C-alpha atoms as one frame of an Amber mdcrd trajectory, in Angstrom:
protein
  -1.783  11.541  13.804  -4.557   9.074  13.032  -4.118   5.157  13.725  -5.219
   2.059  12.798  -6.439  -0.777  14.014  -3.092  -2.189  15.742  -3.063   0.933
  17.320   0.295   2.534  15.149   0.303   6.090  14.667   0.482   6.890  10.930
   2.100   9.200   9.296   0.926  11.099   5.795   3.790  10.553   3.747   4.166
  10.943   0.043   6.882   8.544  -0.757   6.970   7.196  -4.248   5.964   3.342
  -4.794   6.509   0.357  -7.172   3.567  -1.969  -6.265   4.162  -6.201  -7.283
   1.189  -7.932  -7.589  -1.951 -10.206  -9.187  -5.052  -8.049 -10.194  -8.402
  -9.277 -10.112  -8.362 -11.511 -13.075  -5.450 -12.897 -11.709  -2.887 -10.923
 -13.924   0.631  -9.954 -12.622   1.099  -6.065 -12.565   3.939  -3.246 -11.583
   2.146  -0.173 -10.923   3.764   3.300  -9.740   2.053   5.227  -7.120   2.638
   7.132  -3.512   2.046   6.400  -0.317  -0.910   8.156   1.312  -0.127   7.259
   4.769   2.370   4.948   6.275   2.957   3.247   9.781   5.619   0.675  10.848
   2.581  -2.413  10.458   0.929  -1.227   7.715   0.677   0.977   4.366  -2.233
   2.995   2.263  -2.468   3.928  -1.282  -3.913   4.442  -4.506  -4.192   2.353
  -7.232  -5.807   2.294 -10.625  -5.553  -1.733 -11.295  -7.979  -3.706  -9.017
  -6.751  -5.839  -6.114  -9.096  -7.955  -3.381  -8.971  -7.884  -0.015  -5.664
 -10.655   1.193  -4.088 -10.218  -2.266  -0.433 -10.076  -1.934   1.726  -7.325
  -2.738   5.453  -6.929  -2.789   5.947  -3.137  -2.413   9.377  -1.159  -2.776
   9.027   2.073  -0.856  11.192   5.327  -2.145  12.271   8.149   0.278  10.712
   7.112   3.020  11.145   9.163   6.487  10.432   5.933   8.351  12.170   3.551
   6.563  14.775   5.326   4.717  16.104   5.428   0.974  14.973   2.363   0.115
  12.562  -0.237   1.565  11.074  -3.285  -0.443   9.045  -5.485   1.610   5.980
  -8.167   1.348   2.011  -6.702   2.642  -1.351  -8.473   2.511  -4.116  -6.107
   1.257  -6.395  -5.459   4.631  -9.240  -3.521   2.733 -10.149  -2.169  -0.357
 -12.286   1.432  -0.895 -13.482   2.744  -4.286 -13.832   6.207  -5.443 -16.036
   8.225  -8.032 -12.959   8.038 -10.446 -12.834   3.951 -10.426  -8.921   4.651
  -8.271  -9.086   1.992  -4.789  -7.819   3.547  -2.038  -5.800   0.255  -1.131
  -4.928  -0.441   2.816  -1.745  -3.316   3.333  -0.557  -4.984   5.907   3.126
  -5.211   6.092   4.334  -9.134   6.723   5.902 -10.001   9.921
């Protein structure tokens, strides 16, 4: 399994997510997506809306093998990478 920079083991997972935050223009939005991978300390997922590194997020995770049926968490964007279609792969660290 892949490790992330803190050494936490990341698991591939396809749980449904609801992400709430502000985009690069400062407008609030909610977007439904799915986890790409997840660990006890962080998560990655794709977004259509653009966000900056250090953006604060509120994430609702549904049916996660790690966090259970329904889990809400705050997180901070630590990495953003755009693909050819314009989607962004977002990596975020959960608030402690």
